[in-house]
N, C-alpha and C positions, 0 to 999 in steps of 0.2 A: 504494500500500500504506500502511496505517496505520503510525504511528510504532512502532518496535520497541525495547524496552529489552533489549539483548543480554545484559547481566549478569543481569537477572531471568530471562530465558529460559534461559540456561545453568543457573542454579540450579534452576529448576523441572524442567527435563529431567533434571538429575543426581539429584534427590531423589525424583522421582515413581516410583511402582511400578505403580499401577492407573489405566488410562485407559478411560473410557467413551466409545465412539465412537457418537454420536447420528446416525442416518441411514445407518449402515453397510449396504451392499447386498451381496448375494451375486453380483452381476453383476461379473465380472472387469474389464470395461472401465470401470467407475466409478472415479473418483478415490478414493473412500472405501476401496475394496478394496485398491488399490495402496498407499495411505498406511498402512493398517492392517497390511499385510504388512511394511512397513518397521518399524512399531512392534514387531511380534512379533520381527523379526530383531534389534532392539535390546534385547530382553529384557523389554519391558513386558508386563504382564498386561492383556489387553483384555476389555472388556465391551460387546459389541454391543448397541445400542438401536435396534430397529426393529420395530413391531407386525406387520409383514408377513413377517417372517423367523422361523424357529425356531432356526437355527444358521447361523453364518457363520464361515468359516476354522476349522472344527472347534470352535467355541466357542458355547455356549448364548447365544441372543439374548433380550434382555428387551424387553417391549412398551413399558415406560416407565422412565425414569431411576430413579424412586423404587423400582422393583422389584429393583434390584441390592442383594444382601445384604452387599456388601463396602464398605469405605471407599474412596472414589474421590478420586484426586489431581487428575486433569485431566479435564474434560468437553470433548471434542473434537467440535465441531458441524459436521456436513455437511448442514445443513438450510437452506432459504431464510431470509433475514433476518426475515421476518414471523413465523417460528416461534421465534425466539431468546428473546423475553420469557418464555414459559412454561418453556423449558429452563433459562434462567438462574435463574428463581425456584426450580425444583426443585433445581438444583445448590446454591443457597444453603441451602435447607432441609436438604439431606442432608449439608452440611458439606464440600463439595468445596473443594480448595485453589486451583483455577485454571479459568478459562473460556478455551477456545481456539477462536476462530471461524476456520474455514478460508478460503482465498482466495475472495473474492466475498461473504463473509458479514460483515455489520457491523450493529450496533445500538448507537448511542452511549448511549441512555437505559438500556438493559439493562446495558451495560458499566459505566456509572457506578454503577448499583445494586449490581452485583457488587463493584466496588471499595470502595464504602462498607461492604459486608459483610465486607471483608477478603480478597477473592479477587484473585489475579493475573489480569489480562485481556489478551489480545492478539486483534486483529481482522484480517481480510483477510490471513491469514498461514498458510502451510503448515507444519505441524509436521514433516513429512518433510524439507522443504528446510532447516529449522532444524537438524535432526539431521545432515544431510549436511554443512552448514557447519561442524559441530563434529566432523567426522571419523567419524561413525557412518553406517551400521552397520559 
């Protein structure tokens, strides 16, 4: 697992409200589905991003990150690493505060680009596991 800054993670999880979940699937057996259920239980507003879905977990799904009409705090990425650069670029353009690459997702060049733009970045790290470590949900 990539290095994790516990203090920064605690701060972003405590202050974030809106989380875009890129690659969220309506298939209950997918990790993205279970993790997003945890995010909802913890009180976050989720914004599913998947061009092949219209609604997931009772929430409207957006085809692209840029289509979300709200300010996004965390962009949670459930896509293969080769798709990360375009997602990070969109997150930077839309003013997101953080990039969260789930377990198995890493792209150091994109992470560095996001950091230079002022975003918090964590890679190869499960947001639900971090919430559980902090006593949530």
